[in-house]
C-alpha positions as CSV (number, residue, x, y, z in Angstrom):
1,M,20.4,25.1,7.5
2,P,17.5,24.3,5.1
3,R,14.1,24.3,6.7
4,I,11.8,21.2,6.8
5,V,8.3,22.0,5.7
6,V,5.5,19.4,6.1
7,R,2.2,20.4,4.5
8,D,-1.1,19.0,3.3
9,M,-0.6,17.8,-0.3
10,L,-1.0,20.7,-2.7
11,P,-1.5,20.4,-6.5
12,E,2.2,21.0,-7.0
13,D,2.9,18.0,-4.7
14,E,0.7,15.5,-6.4
15,Y,3.1,14.3,-9.1
16,F,5.8,13.6,-6.5
17,V,3.5,11.8,-4.1
18,S,1.4,9.9,-6.6
19,T,4.5,8.5,-8.4
20,C,6.3,7.7,-5.1
21,S,9.0,10.2,-6.2
22,H,9.6,8.3,-9.5
23,I,9.1,11.5,-11.6
24,S,9.4,11.2,-15.3
25,E,10.8,7.7,-15.2
26,S,8.2,5.9,-17.4
27,E,4.7,6.3,-18.9
28,E,3.7,3.2,-16.9
29,I,4.5,4.9,-13.6
30,D,3.0,8.2,-14.7
31,A,-0.3,6.4,-15.7
32,C,-0.4,4.7,-12.3
33,G,0.4,8.0,-10.7
34,R,-2.6,9.7,-12.4
35,R,-4.9,7.1,-11.0
36,R,-3.3,7.3,-7.5
37,A,-3.6,11.1,-7.5
38,K,-7.3,10.9,-7.9
39,L,-7.5,8.2,-5.2
40,L,-5.5,10.4,-2.8
41,R,-7.7,13.4,-3.5
42,D,-10.8,11.3,-2.8
43,L,-9.2,10.0,0.3
44,V,-8.8,13.5,1.8
45,E,-12.5,14.1,1.1
46,K,-13.4,11.0,3.1
47,G,-11.4,11.9,6.2
48,G,-7.9,10.8,5.2
49,V,-4.8,12.9,5.2
50,V,-1.9,13.2,2.7
51,K,1.3,15.1,3.8
52,A,4.3,16.1,1.7
53,A,7.7,17.0,3.1
54,L,10.1,19.6,1.6
55,L,13.6,20.5,2.5
56,G,15.0,23.7,1.1
57,G,12.0,23.9,-1.2
58,E,12.6,20.4,-2.7
59,H,10.4,17.3,-2.1
60,V,12.0,14.8,0.2
61,G,9.2,12.6,1.5
62,F,5.5,12.0,2.0
63,A,3.1,10.0,4.2
64,Y,-0.6,9.5,4.3
65,G,-3.2,8.3,6.7
66,V,-6.4,6.4,6.0
67,P,-9.4,5.8,8.3
68,I,-9.2,2.1,9.1
69,E,-12.7,1.5,7.8
70,L,-11.5,2.5,4.4
71,S,-8.0,1.0,4.3
72,S,-7.5,-1.1,1.2
73,W,-4.5,-2.8,2.8
74,G,-5.8,-3.5,6.2
75,P,-5.6,-4.0,9.1
76,I,-9.1,-4.5,10.7
77,G,-10.4,-2.3,13.5
78,E,-12.5,0.7,14.4
79,G,-11.8,4.3,15.0
80,L,-8.1,4.2,14.1
81,M,-6.0,6.0,11.5
82,V,-3.9,3.6,9.4
83,I,-0.6,5.0,8.2
84,P,0.1,2.7,5.2
85,C,3.0,4.6,3.7
86,L,5.9,6.7,4.9
87,Y,8.6,7.6,2.4
88,G,11.8,9.6,2.7
89,M,14.4,10.3,0.1
90,E,18.1,9.9,0.8
91,R,18.8,13.6,0.7
92,G,16.5,14.0,3.6
93,A,17.9,11.2,5.7
94,K,18.7,11.7,9.4
95,K,17.0,15.1,9.5
96,G,13.9,14.0,11.4
97,I,11.6,14.1,8.4
98,G,10.0,10.8,9.1
99,R,9.1,11.7,12.6
100,V,7.7,15.1,11.6
101,L,5.5,13.4,8.9
102,I,4.1,10.9,11.3
103,E,3.5,13.4,14.0
104,S,1.7,15.7,11.6
105,I,-0.7,12.8,10.7
106,E,-1.1,11.9,14.3
107,E,-2.1,15.5,15.1
108,V,-4.7,15.5,12.4
109,A,-6.0,12.2,13.5
110,Q,-6.3,13.3,17.2
111,N,-8.0,16.5,16.2
112,A,-10.5,14.6,14.1
113,G,-11.4,12.3,17.0
114,F,-9.6,9.1,16.0
115,L,-8.8,6.9,18.9
116,G,-5.3,5.9,17.8
117,A,-2.9,5.3,14.8
118,T,-1.7,1.9,13.4
119,I,1.1,0.9,11.1
120,T,2.2,-2.4,9.5
121,G,6.0,-2.2,9.6
122,F,8.7,-4.5,8.5
123,R,11.4,-6.1,10.6
124,D,14.8,-6.3,8.9
125,P,13.6,-6.3,5.3
126,P,16.6,-7.4,3.2
127,G,18.0,-4.7,1.0
128,A,15.2,-2.3,2.0
129,E,15.9,-1.1,5.5
130,W,14.0,2.2,4.6
131,L,10.7,0.3,4.2
132,L,8.6,1.1,7.3
133,P,11.2,-0.2,9.7
134,V,9.8,-1.5,13.0
135,A,12.6,0.0,15.1
136,F,11.8,3.5,13.9
137,F,8.2,3.3,14.9
138,E,9.0,1.8,18.2
139,H,11.4,4.7,18.8
140,I,8.6,7.2,18.3
141,G,6.1,5.4,20.6
142,Y,4.5,2.6,18.7
143,E,3.9,-0.7,20.3
144,E,4.0,-4.1,18.6
145,I,0.7,-6.0,18.7
146,D,1.3,-9.0,16.4
147,H,3.5,-10.2,13.7
148,R,3.5,-12.5,10.7
149,G,7.1,-13.2,9.6
150,R,8.7,-9.9,8.9
151,Y,5.3,-8.1,8.9
152,V,4.7,-6.4,12.3
153,L,1.4,-4.8,13.3
154,L,2.0,-1.7,15.6
155,W,-0.2,0.9,17.1
156,K,-0.3,4.1,19.2
157,P,-3.5,4.6,21.1
158,F,-4.7,8.1,21.8
159,S,-7.5,7.1,24.1
160,E,-8.3,4.4,26.7
161,E,-11.3,3.7,24.5
162,A,-9.2,2.5,21.6
163,T,-9.3,-1.2,20.8
164,R,-6.3,-3.0,19.2
165,P,-6.5,-3.6,15.4
166,R,-5.8,-7.0,14.0
167,F,-4.3,-8.5,10.8
168,L,-6.6,-9.4,7.9
169,K,-7.3,-13.1,7.8
170,P,-6.7,-14.5,4.3
171,A,-9.5,-16.6,2.9
172,Y,-8.6,-17.8,-0.6
173,T,-10.3,-20.8,-2.4
174,F,-9.4,-21.7,-5.9
175,D,-12.4,-22.4,-8.1
176,P,-11.2,-24.3,-11.2
177,V,-12.9,-24.2,-14.6
178,E,-12.3,-27.2,-16.9
179,G,-10.2,-26.3,-20.0
180,E,-9.3,-22.8,-18.7
181,V,-6.5,-21.1,-16.8
182,I,-7.9,-19.0,-14.0
183,V,-5.9,-15.9,-12.8
184,D,-7.1,-14.5,-9.5
185,L,-5.7,-11.0,-9.0
186,F,-5.8,-9.3,-5.6
187,W,-4.7,-5.6,-5.7
188,N,-5.2,-2.1,-4.4
189,G,-4.7,1.2,-6.1
190,F,-3.2,3.0,-3.2
191,C,0.0,1.0,-3.5
192,Q,1.9,2.1,-6.7
193,T,3.6,-1.3,-7.2
194,S,0.3,-3.1,-6.8
195,G,-1.4,-0.8,-9.3
196,I,1.3,-1.3,-11.9
197,E,1.3,-5.0,-11.3
198,A,-2.5,-5.2,-11.9
199,A,-2.2,-3.3,-15.2
200,R,0.5,-5.8,-16.3
201,V,-1.6,-8.8,-15.3
202,R,-4.6,-7.5,-17.3
203,E,-2.4,-6.9,-20.4
204,V,-0.8,-10.3,-20.3
205,C,-4.1,-12.2,-19.7
206,A,-5.7,-10.4,-22.7
207,E,-2.9,-11.9,-24.9
208,F,-4.4,-15.4,-24.3
209,G,-8.0,-14.6,-25.2
210,E,-10.7,-17.0,-24.0
211,R,-8.1,-19.5,-22.7
212,V,-7.5,-17.4,-19.6
213,T,-10.1,-16.0,-17.3
214,L,-9.1,-13.1,-15.0
215,N,-10.9,-12.5,-11.7
216,E,-10.1,-9.2,-10.0
217,F,-10.5,-8.5,-6.3
218,C,-9.8,-4.9,-5.5
219,G,-9.2,-3.9,-1.9
220,E,-10.6,-0.4,-2.6
221,D,-13.9,-2.1,-2.1
222,H,-13.7,-2.7,1.6
223,D,-16.4,-5.4,1.6
224,V,-14.2,-7.3,-1.0
225,L,-11.1,-6.8,1.1
226,L,-12.8,-8.1,4.3
227,S,-14.3,-11.1,2.5
228,C,-11.0,-12.3,1.0
229,G,-8.5,-10.9,3.5
230,I,-5.8,-10.4,0.8
231,P,-4.7,-6.9,-0.3
232,R,-2.2,-8.0,-2.9
233,A,-1.5,-11.4,-4.6
234,I,-1.6,-13.2,-8.0
235,Y,-2.7,-16.8,-8.3
236,V,-2.5,-18.8,-11.5
237,N,-4.7,-21.9,-11.3
238,G,-4.5,-21.7,-7.5
239,Q,-0.7,-21.3,-7.3
240,E,0.6,-18.0,-6.0
241,I,3.3,-16.2,-8.1
242,G,5.3,-13.3,-7.0
243,W,8.7,-11.6,-7.2
244,G,8.8,-9.2,-4.2
245,Y,8.4,-6.3,-6.6
246,E,6.0,-5.5,-9.5
247,A,5.4,-8.8,-11.3
248,P,7.3,-8.7,-14.7
249,K,5.2,-9.3,-17.8
250,D,7.4,-12.2,-18.9
251,G,7.1,-13.8,-15.5
252,I,3.3,-13.6,-15.6
253,R,3.3,-14.9,-19.2
254,K,5.5,-17.8,-18.3
255,A,3.3,-18.8,-15.4
256,I,0.2,-18.8,-17.6
257,E,1.9,-20.7,-20.3
258,G,3.0,-23.3,-17.8
259,A,-0.6,-23.6,-16.5
260,L,-2.0,-24.0,-20.1
261,A,0.5,-26.7,-20.8
262,E,-0.8,-28.7,-17.8
263,L,-4.5,-28.6,-19.0
């Protein structure tokens, strides 16, 4: 029986973790991965933790934890470790890898004095039952605090002194400019899909020159995240656009062209 190994991210794990297992699929993913690898290394220096899981010597999953005061995705709180991402590959399914990854992060968090751990899970995500499923986290001891649609905020306190986290509160106001299309981009580099999406938005906006103004709000700046309360979104002249995955360039372009036609 192959042995499960969960370890702190080593240099030989970085490519797998930073590309979310999408190794050698495209230069776009690799470029995003290089940026994410640096962010993950910096995260560890600031008190975060990044774990890689191997089965029989092959990568099968990863997870990482972020001090809530640094989390570019939310939620809001104090003294907690946010676990924003848990990923397991199909070849490691039903072998307990997810549980081991989460428990390894919890152990680090408790030893470092964190008061609890928190996760934003998904309830019944269509076609993506692997994506931070609420039922899994409830099974390993997490309690639901709040929910917004299929987004569910859960936590596991380690101490009676722990206070419950809360969702970010979105605060978006469109500020129009006469004769221009305004694109407001909210993104964070810890999420691969958000990082790729942001690069695409920049590229497409540049095609239109001075007719389009791009405003960026990056959640890696925690003050920015707290002020806007939005970790990821694209607005074109105040109208949100999205596809449920990385925004395609032609979709972004079409939205901007439509807004230009209405000027």
